[in-house]
N, C-alpha and C positions, 0 to 999 in steps of 0.2 A: 853310193848307188848311182848308176848312170841314168840318163833320161829315159832310155828305152825301157829299162826294168821298172821305172816308176810308172810308166804309162801302160804296162802290160795288163790286159784284162783277160782273165781265164774264163773258161766255160762256166766253172763253178768255183767261187772263192769260199772255201770251207771256213777260213778264219773270220771273214766278214759275217758269214751266216751264223756261226756259233758264238761270236763275241758276246752278245747280250746274255747268253745262258751258260757261258763257260764255267763260271763258279758252281752252278748247279750240277753240271755234268761231272766236274772233277769230284765234288762232294759225293755224288751218287756212286761213281766208280770206286772211290775209296771205301765206301760202305760195303760194297760187294767183296772187294779184296779182303777186307777184315772179317767178313762173315765166314769165309772158308767154304761156302756153298756156291758151286759154279755151274751145275747142270740141274735143270728141272726143279728149281727152288721157288721161293715166294715171289721173286721178281718176275719170273715167267708167268706164274699164276695171276699176279696182279695185272701185269701187262695184258694178258689175254682177256681179263674181265673188263679192263678200261677201254681197250681198243674195240671190243665187241659193243660196248655201250656207245662209244663215239660213232661207230659205223652203223649202228642200228640193227645189228645181227644178234641172234640168240646165242650163237656159239662162235668162238674164235680159237683156232688151233695154230700155234706158232710152229715154225720149222726152220731148217737150216738156211734156206735161200729161196728166191722166187721161182727158180726152175723146179726145185723139189715141190714147191707148193702146187705148181701145175700138174706134176706127175701124181702127187697124192690125190688131188681133186679128181683127175681123170680116173684113177683107180677106184676111188670112193663112189664115183658115178657109174661104175660097172663097165667102163670102156676098156676094150681089150682086143686081142687078135681077131681079125675078120671085120672089125668095125672101121668106119670112116668118120672123120671129124672135120667139119667145115671150119675154116678160119681165114683170116685176112692174109693176102699175099704180100702185104707191106707191113712188116713188124720185125722185132728182133727174132733171131733164129730159134731161141728157146721155146717159143710158142709151138712151132711145128716139131721141134726136137722132142718135147715132152709127149706129144701124141705118138711119135715113133717109139719112144721109150716104153710105153705101155703096150706096144704091139699093134697099135692101130695105124691107119693111113690118113695123113692130112690131105684134105681137099682144099686147094687154094682158091680164094675168091678175090675178085678185083674190088677196088675201093672207090669211094666217092671222091671226086676231085677237089671238093671244097673242105671236107672234114678230115680227109685222109683215113677215115674209118671204113669198115666193110660196107659195101653197097647192098641194101636189102633186096633190090631187084636182082642183082647178080647172085646174091646168096640163094634165092629161090631157084634161079636157073641152074645152079650148080649141084643141086641135090640129086643123089643117086640112091639106089635101093639099099646100099650098104651104110648109108649115113645114119648115125645114131645121135650125134650131138653137134652143136655149134659152140665153138670156143671164140667168143667175141673179144676183141682187143680195143681198149679205150686209149687210142694212141695219142701221145704227147700231152695227155691231161684232159682231153675232150671226150666226154662220154659218147659212145656210139648211139645210133638211132634205136634204142632199146625197145620202144613200143612196136616199131615195124618188125624188128628182128624176132621179138617174142611172138608176134602174130604168125610169122613164118614157121617158127618152131611149133606152135600150137596146131597149125594146119597140117604139118607133116609128122607130128609125134616125135619131135626131136628134143633132147635135153639141152638146156641152155646153161653154159658155163661162162664165167667172165675172167679175163686176164686184166687185172687192174694194177699191174706193176707200175704204170705211169699215171695213175689217176687217184692216188690216195687223197680222200677228202672231197673229191668231185661229186656233185649231185646231179641226178636226172629226175625231173618231176618230183623234187623235194626228197628223194631218197638217195643215199650214198651208193655209188657204184659198188658192185659186189653182192648186192641184195636182190638182184633181179633174177639171176640164174640159180640153179640148185646149189652151186658153190661159186665163190669168188676168191681169186688168188691175188696176193700182193708180194712185192719185193721191197726189202729194206736196204738194197745196195746204197752206198753212201750218197750218191747224187740224187736219189729219188726224193720226192716231196717229203716223205717221212723217211729220211735216210739214217741208217745206223752207222756204226764205226767198224764195219766189216760186212759180212754177208748175213742175211736174215730173210725170213719169209713168213707168210701167214695165209691161212685158208679160213674163210668165214662161210657160215651157212646157218639157216634156221631150221634145218632138218636134223633131228637128233641122231638118226641112223647114220647119216653121212658124216656128222661130226665124230661119232664114235669110231667110224671106219678110219678117218684121217688120224685120229689120236693113236689108234692101234698101229697103223701103217708107219707112222713117223718113228715109232719106237720098236723096231724089229718085229712088228706084228704081234705085239704083246700088250694086253690090257692089264695083266697082273705079272709082277716081276718073276722072270724065269719060266713063265707059262706062255707059249706062243701059239696063236690061233692060225697064223699064216706067215709067209715069208714077206717081211716088210723092209724098212729102210732105217738107217741111223741118221735121222734128220731132225735134230733138236736145236732150238734157239738157246744160246747160253745165257747165263744170268746177267753178265755184264751188258750184253747187247740189249736184253729186255729192260734192264734198269735205265740205260741211257735213252732207249726209245720211249720209256715212260716220261722222261723229262721233256723230250721233244714233242711228244703227243700233246702235252699241255699247251704248246705254242703253235700247233699245226694250222689253226685258223689264221693266225697272224702271218705265218710263213706263206700260206697260199694267197692271202690278201696282198702281200708284198710282191709275189710273182705276178698277180693280176695288175698291180700298179706298174711294174716294169713293162709288162706287155702293152699297157696303154701308152706309156711313153714311147715305146717303139712305134706304135701305130701313128702317134702324133708326128714323129720325126720322119716317117717313111711315107706319109700320105700323098705326097706329090711326086712320088717315084713310080716307075713301071713295075716295081716289085710287088708280087702278090703276097699278102700276109694274112694271118688268121683274123677273122672278125672278132669284135668284142662280144663275148658270150658269157653270161653270168656263171654258167656251169663249167667253163673252161678254167683249169687251175695251172696250166702252162708248166708242165714238166719240161717242155722245150718250147722255145719260140722259133718256129720254122717258117722260113720264107721260101718262095718259089721264084727263081730268076729266069728271065727270058733266054739267057745264053751266058756262056763263059763262067759257069759256076766254079770249076776247078781253079781257073786263073784268079778269080776274085778271092777265093779262099787263100791262095798263096800270097796274094798281095796284102790281105788282111794280116796274115801271120808275119809278114815282113815289117808291119807297122806295130806289132805287139798286141794284136787283137786276135783272140782265139775264135774259132768257129768249128763246126763239126758237120759231118754228113751222116744223117740218120734217115735212110740207109743207102749205101752205094749200090747194093744189089737187092732187088726184090726176091722173095723166096723162090719163085719159079725159075730164077736164074742161078740159084745156089747149086754148086757141084754136088753137095751132099744130098740134095733132093732130086737130082737129075733123073734117076730111075722112077721117081714117083710123079714128078711134074711133067715128064715127057716134053712134048712140044707146046705145052700150055702157054698161051699168050694172055697177059694181063696188062693191057695197054696203059691204064691209068697208073698202076704200080710202076711200070717201066719208065713212064715219062717223069713221074715224080722223083724216082731214084736218080735221074740224070740232071734234075734242075733244083733239088731242094738243098737248103743250107740252114743250119741251126745256129743262132746267135747266142751269146752269153746271157744267162738268166739265172738268178738265184736270190733268195732273201738276203737283204743287206746291200744289194746293188743300188747305186745312187742314180739320180736323174742325170748328173754330170757324166757318169760312166756310160749311160745309155746314149747320151748325146755324142760322146766321143766315139762310141762304136758306130753309130749311124752316120756321123759326118765322115768318118774314115771309110765306111762302107760305100757311101755315095760317091766319094772321091775316087776310090779304086774301081768303081764300075765304069767310070767315064774314060 
């Protein structure tokens, strides 16, 4: 092995993350393989019970992926053609895509420059007569300003929905994200805080009617086999994913605590630089550690790569600049979203990352900035 490969630090090191629980994972996967039951079995049922209990929701309904979770939640909330849904202009495309998939129109809102989450003042300014809901995103693991956002929803009679794809386990005022809106959605994409070994998703709610709607929609619009109440989806979490997620759910508090420790190391090493980085917040569980550079972001990224250090740009284009939304966003300007997209850079972070690795990343980072 050459020196460069020895020093390579990826965005996420799955082997380092899973090493302490590898034997548990392998044992559980083998159990499922030997059971002969792979769809909608006991592992899915137990996972839904356990994850609901952990998150503090009455009901949890698993599905095939995080994007489906958004679509199912929007459908269950009664959002459809003719409706508009307010959401952040700086997030992964699937948030707006799901709104379009149910026939509604996304209304993009600018973000707060410190939290990267939707700005409650801009949210209220963006409301139109067709707006039915707010789909709030808890970006990079930091909960949005839910008290202010809920107040806006209450004043204008809007349904609150939560995109928690990046905030599994994060709390706001002692409650887990996903419990403030009518429905909350999660992704189990492998790199997420509770990451699976393929795709997976979840919808939580404490509303029985909404939970029943999601259960029916995920399974071809059927509440009873071969009897279909509506046209739904084929969006089911498989048994192996559920089983492995059950194992990782047992360790999620430790995983998130490790991410918080890594973030603190980054802050310690970067404190004397001109780089802007997220403040230490108890509620932040750091799906990403994203810094804002004064200039030269793309060049710095290339220099890091040449030294064997991974980095990523989340996201190089805000939603109002995406070609797929050109007809909807028009000439909409979102200055904070646009500025962040030009200056942000995410550094490696994952459970199992060591202090020495963080020091290596930051020392290399500081060197290539100069």
